[in-house]
KEBA-412831 format. One record per residue: residue number from 1; residue in three letters; x, y, z of N, C-alpha, C, O in turn. Coordinates in steps of 0.05 Angstrom, whole numbers, plus 5000, padded with zeros to 4 digits. Atoms other than C-alpha are relative to their C-alpha. Example, Ala and Ser with C-alpha at 12.3 -4.5 7.8 and 13.67 -1.06 7.14 Angstrom:
% residues 2
{1,"Ala",{5018,4976,5000},{5246,4910,5156},{5018,5024,5000},{5039,5024,5013}}
{2,"Ser",{4984,4976,4999},{5273,4979,5143},{4985,5022,5014},{4995,5044,5018}}
***
This chain:
% residues 115
{1,"Met",{4986,4991,5024},{3645,0503,3665},{4985,4990,4976},{4978,4966,4974}}
{2,"Ser",{5015,5008,5024},{3610,0502,3598},{5018,4985,4980},{5042,4988,4980}}
{3,"Glu",{4986,5015,5020},{3629,0456,3542},{5008,5018,4977},{4994,5038,4971}}
{4,"Thr",{4991,4985,5024},{3668,0482,3482},{4986,4988,4976},{4988,4964,4971}}
{5,"Asp",{5014,5011,5024},{3627,0476,3419},{5018,4999,4976},{5041,5008,4977}}
{6,"Leu",{4985,5004,5024},{3651,0458,3350},{5008,5026,4986},{5030,5028,4975}}
{7,"Trp",{4994,4975,5013},{3647,0529,3324},{5024,5014,5013},{5041,5025,4999}}
{8,"Thr",{4978,4987,4986},{3694,0556,3378},{5027,4986,4994},{5047,4999,4989}}
{9,"Leu",{4976,5014,5007},{3745,0501,3364},{5008,5006,4971},{5032,5009,4966}}
{10,"Gly",{4994,4994,5028},{3740,0515,3289},{5013,5028,4998},{5032,5032,4982}}
{11,"Val",{4988,4973,5001},{3754,0589,3301},{5028,5000,5011},{5046,5013,4999}}
{12,"Ile",{4974,5001,4989},{3813,0574,3345},{5020,4987,4981},{5042,4998,4977}}
{13,"Val",{4983,5013,5020},{3843,0526,3294},{5005,5018,4976},{5027,5019,4966}}
{14,"Gly",{4997,4982,5023},{3830,0575,3237},{5018,5023,5006},{5035,5030,4989}}
{15,"Leu",{4982,4978,4993},{3863,0633,3273},{5029,4991,5004},{5047,5005,4996}}
{16,"Ala",{4973,5010,4997},{3922,0590,3291},{5013,4995,4973},{5036,5001,4969}}
{17,"Ala",{4989,5005,5026},{3930,0568,3219},{5007,5026,4985},{5029,5027,4973}}
{18,"Val",{4994,4975,5012},{3926,0639,3193},{5025,5012,5012},{5042,5023,4997}}
{19,"Thr",{4976,4989,4987},{3978,0661,3244},{5025,4985,4991},{5045,4998,4985}}
{20,"Val",{4977,5015,5008},{4026,0605,3227},{5007,5005,4971},{5031,5009,4964}}
{21,"Ile",{4995,4996,5028},{4019,0615,3152},{5012,5028,4995},{5031,5030,4980}}
{22,"Thr",{4991,4973,5005},{4028,0690,3153},{5028,5005,5012},{5044,5020,5000}}
{23,"Arg",{4974,4997,4988},{4088,0686,3199},{5022,4982,4988},{5045,4986,4993}}
{24,"Ser",{4981,5019,5013},{4120,0630,3158},{5009,5009,4973},{5027,4997,4961}}
{25,"Phe",{4993,4991,5027},{4125,0669,3092},{5030,5005,4998},{5042,5000,4978}}
{26,"Phe",{4971,4994,5001},{4196,0691,3111},{5016,4975,4999},{5038,4975,4988}}
{27,"Phe",{4985,5025,4999},{4218,0619,3123},{4995,4983,4975},{5012,4968,4967}}
{28,"Ile",{5008,5017,5023},{4181,0587,3064},{5015,5009,4975},{5023,4992,4958}}
{29,"Ser",{4988,4990,5024},{4212,0632,3011},{5030,4992,4998},{5044,4993,5018}}
{30,"Ser",{4972,5007,5004},{4279,0609,2982},{5017,5024,4992},{5042,5022,4993}}
{31,"Gln",{4985,4976,5008},{4298,0678,2959},{5003,5019,5024},{4986,5020,5041}}
{32,"Pro",{4998,4981,4978},{4326,0731,3006},{4979,5022,4997},{4972,5031,4975}}
{33,"Trp",{5022,4981,5000},{4273,0780,3026},{5008,5024,5017},{5017,5020,5040}}
{34,"Ser",{4993,4976,4984},{4285,0852,3049},{4978,5021,4996},{4965,5022,4975}}
{35,"Leu",{5019,4978,5001},{4241,0911,3064},{5011,5023,4984},{5035,5027,4983}}
{36,"Pro",{4990,4976,5013},{4245,0973,3021},{5010,5020,5020},{5003,5019,5043}}
{37,"His",{4988,4981,4982},{4284,1030,3049},{4980,5017,5015},{4984,5023,5039}}
{38,"Trp",{5020,4983,4987},{4223,1072,3064},{4986,4985,5023},{4979,4997,5043}}
{39,"Ala",{5012,5015,4979},{4193,1015,3105},{5019,4996,5024},{5011,4997,5047}}
{40,"Gln",{4981,5002,4979},{4257,1004,3144},{5002,5026,5016},{5004,5026,5041}}
{41,"Arg",{4998,4974,4987},{4261,1078,3159},{4975,5005,5017},{4977,5016,5039}}
{42,"Gly",{5025,4997,4985},{4188,1079,3181},{4999,4983,5025},{4988,4992,5046}}
{43,"Leu",{5000,5018,4977},{4198,1020,3228},{5018,5010,5022},{5015,5002,5045}}
{44,"Gln",{4983,4989,4979},{4252,1059,3265},{4984,5018,5019},{4991,5021,5042}}
{45,"Tyr",{5017,4983,4983},{4197,1105,3292},{4978,4985,5014},{4963,4997,5030}}
{46,"Ala",{5022,5016,4988},{4150,1049,3313},{5001,4999,5030},{4980,5002,5043}}
{47,"Pro",{5000,5001,4970},{4174,1042,3385},{4993,5026,5013},{4977,5025,5033}}
{48,"Ile",{5006,4974,4987},{4170,1116,3402},{4970,5007,4994},{4957,5019,5011}}
{49,"Ala",{5028,4994,5006},{4102,1121,3367},{4982,4983,5019},{4962,4993,5028}}
{50,"Ala",{5015,5017,4982},{4076,1062,3408},{5001,5010,5028},{4981,5010,5042}}
{51,"Leu",{4997,4990,4973},{4104,1090,3472},{4983,5026,5004},{4970,5029,5024}}
{52,"Ala",{5016,4975,4998},{4072,1158,3458},{4970,4994,5000},{4955,5007,5014}}
{53,"Ala",{5029,5007,5001},{4005,1125,3442},{4990,4989,5027},{4967,4991,5033}}
{54,"Val",{5007,5011,4974},{4006,1091,3510},{5002,5021,5022},{4984,5023,5039}}
{55,"Ile",{4993,4982,4979},{4036,1146,3553},{4983,5026,4999},{4972,5035,5019}}
{56,"Val",{5013,4974,5002},{4004,1211,3527},{4971,5000,5010},{4964,5018,5025}}
{57,"Pro",{5028,5000,4989},{3931,1192,3540},{4999,4997,5030},{4982,5008,5043}}
{58,"Glu",{4999,5004,4971},{3950,1170,3610},{5007,5026,5014},{4999,5031,5037}}
{59,"Ile",{4991,4975,4988},{3981,1239,3623},{4978,5021,4998},{4973,5035,5017}}
{60,"Val",{5018,4978,5004},{3929,1285,3594},{4970,4994,5003},{4954,5012,4999}}
{61,"Met",{5028,5007,4997},{3865,1247,3607},{4995,4987,5027},{5012,4975,5039}}
{62,"Ser",{5009,5012,4975},{3827,1226,3669},{4972,4990,4996},{4954,5006,4991}}
{63,"Gln",{5026,5012,5003},{3768,1178,3666},{4987,5006,4973},{4963,5011,4971}}
{64,"Gly",{5010,4996,5027},{3762,1188,3591},{4996,5029,4992},{4986,5034,4969}}
{65,"Gln",{5004,4971,5006},{3760,1264,3594},{5027,5014,5002},{5044,5007,5018}}
{66,"Leu",{4976,4984,4998},{3815,1315,3581},{5001,5014,5027},{4980,5020,5039}}
{67,"Leu",{4997,4987,4974},{3843,1346,3644},{4989,5028,4999},{4993,5042,4980}}
{68,"Gln",{5012,4973,4999},{3805,1408,3665},{5016,5019,5017},{5010,5043,5016}}
{69,"Ser",{4985,4983,4981},{3855,1434,3715},{5030,4994,4998},{5038,4972,4990}}
{70,"Trp",{4971,5003,4999},{3930,1445,3721},{5008,4986,5026},{5031,4979,5030}}
{71,"Gln",{4995,5012,4974},{3924,1416,3791},{5000,4970,4998},{4983,4957,5011}}
{72,"Asp",{4998,5029,5003},{3944,1346,3770},{5030,4993,5002},{5047,5004,4989}}
{73,"Ala",{4972,5007,4994},{4007,1313,3796},{5015,4989,4975},{5039,4991,4973}}
{74,"Arg",{4987,5012,5023},{4020,1277,3730},{5013,5020,4982},{5035,5016,4971}}
{75,"Leu",{4988,4979,5017},{4032,1341,3692},{5026,5010,5011},{5045,5014,4995}}
{76,"Phe",{4975,4990,4988},{4084,1366,3741},{5022,4979,5000},{5045,4985,4996}}
{77,"Ala",{4980,5022,5000},{4118,1298,3745},{5012,4996,4972},{5036,4992,4970}}
{78,"Val",{4990,5003,5028},{4123,1293,3669},{5018,5023,4993},{5039,5019,4981}}
{79,"Ala",{4984,4977,5006},{4150,1364,3664},{5027,4998,5014},{5048,5003,5001}}
{80,"Cys",{4975,5003,4986},{4203,1351,3717},{5017,4977,4990},{5041,4980,4987}}
{81,"Gly",{4985,5023,5012},{4222,1283,3689},{5012,5007,4973},{5034,4999,4967}}
{82,"Ala",{4989,4993,5026},{4229,1311,3619},{5023,5020,5003},{5042,5018,4988}}
{83,"Ala",{4978,4980,4995},{4271,1370,3645},{5025,4985,5008},{5047,4991,4999}}
{84,"Trp",{4976,5016,4992},{4317,1320,3680},{5012,4985,4977},{5036,4985,4974}}
{85,"Tyr",{4990,5016,5023},{4323,1277,3618},{5016,5018,4981},{5038,5011,4973}}
{86,"Phe",{4986,4983,5019},{4341,1335,3573},{5025,5013,5012},{5044,5020,4997}}
{87,"Trp",{4976,4989,4987},{4391,1362,3624},{5022,4978,5002},{5045,4985,4999}}
{88,"Gln",{4980,5021,4996},{4425,1294,3634},{5000,4979,4977},{5008,4957,4982}}
{89,"Arg",{5004,5020,5021},{4411,1260,3567},{5026,4985,4991},{5024,4963,4980}}
{90,"Arg",{4975,5014,5008},{4485,1243,3554},{5011,4983,5022},{5031,4968,5019}}
{91,"Ser",{4992,5016,4977},{4492,1211,3622},{4989,4972,4999},{4969,4967,4986}}
{92,"Ser",{5010,5027,5000},{4486,1137,3633},{4976,4996,5019},{4962,4976,5018}}
{93,"Trp",{5022,5002,4981},{4436,1151,3689},{4976,5016,4991},{4958,5020,5008}}
{94,"Ala",{5021,4982,5009},{4390,1194,3647},{4972,4987,5002},{4953,5000,5012}}
{95,"Met",{5026,5013,5000},{4333,1143,3640},{4991,4994,5029},{4968,4999,5036}}
{96,"Leu",{5007,5006,4973},{4335,1120,3712},{4994,5025,5016},{4975,5026,5031}}
{97,"Gly",{5004,4974,4987},{4340,1192,3736},{4973,5012,4992},{4959,5024,5009}}
{98,"Thr",{5026,4990,5009},{4279,1210,3694},{4977,4987,5016},{4959,5001,5025}}
{99,"Ile",{5020,5014,4985},{4238,1157,3729},{5000,5009,5029},{4978,5014,5041}}
{100,"Val",{4997,4992,4972},{4264,1175,3798},{4989,5028,5005},{4974,5033,5024}}
{101,"Val",{5009,4972,4997},{4253,1250,3789},{4970,5002,4996},{4956,5016,5011}}
{102,"Gly",{5029,5000,5005},{4183,1239,3760},{4985,4990,5024},{4965,5002,5032}}
{103,"Met",{5014,5012,4977},{4162,1195,3818},{5004,5017,5025},{4987,5019,5042}}
{104,"Ala",{4995,4982,4977},{4195,1242,3869},{4983,5024,5000},{4977,5035,5021}}
{105,"Val",{5019,4978,5001},{4150,1297,3844},{4972,4990,5002},{4955,5003,5015}}
{106,"Tyr",{5028,5010,5001},{4088,1255,3832},{4990,4991,5027},{4968,4999,5035}}
{107,"Leu",{5009,5011,4975},{4084,1219,3899},{4992,5021,5021},{4971,5019,5033}}
{108,"Pro",{5008,4980,4980},{4085,1279,3945},{4975,5017,4992},{4958,5023,5008}}
{109,"Leu",{5024,4985,5009},{4035,1317,3902},{4975,4983,5001},{4954,4993,5009}}
{110,"Arg",{5023,5018,5001},{3989,1257,3895},{4992,4991,5028},{4968,4992,5035}}
{111,"Leu",{5006,5010,4973},{3994,1229,3966},{4998,5023,5020},{4981,5022,5038}}
{112,"Gly",{5000,4978,4980},{4010,1293,4004},{4978,5020,4996},{4963,5026,5015}}
{113,"Leu",{5020,4979,5006},{3965,1344,3970},{4974,4988,4990},{4953,5003,4989}}
{114,"Gly",{5025,5012,5010},{3914,1295,3941},{4993,5008,4972},{4969,5006,4965}}
{115,"Trp",{5006,4992,5028},{3920,1320,3870},{4994,4977,4983},{4989,4980,4960}}
***
C-alpha cells in the first residue's frame, strides 16, 4: 500500500472544510432563511427528474447506443408496468403492482426468449 502524500491530505482537508462551511450557512445565520417560491416549486420536481434521468437511459439504450430493435424485453416490461400503474393508480398496491407486472413481463421475455 502506498503512502499518502501531503498534497492528498491537503485536498481531503480542504474539501471537508468547504463541505462543512457551505452546509453550515443555514445554522450560522441568526435570521430565518427561506427559499423563494419559484425555488420551492422547482424543488418539487427534483425527485421525478432525477428518477427519469436514471431510468430512461437504462430503458432506451444498450451499451451506450440507442435500441435498434423493438425486440427488447425492457420496452415491453415498461409499457405493461406503466399500463398497470395508470389503471390502478388510486389503489394502495399500485406501486408494488407496477414492479411485479414489469418483472412478470421482463423475466419470461429476457430468460425465455433471450431478448
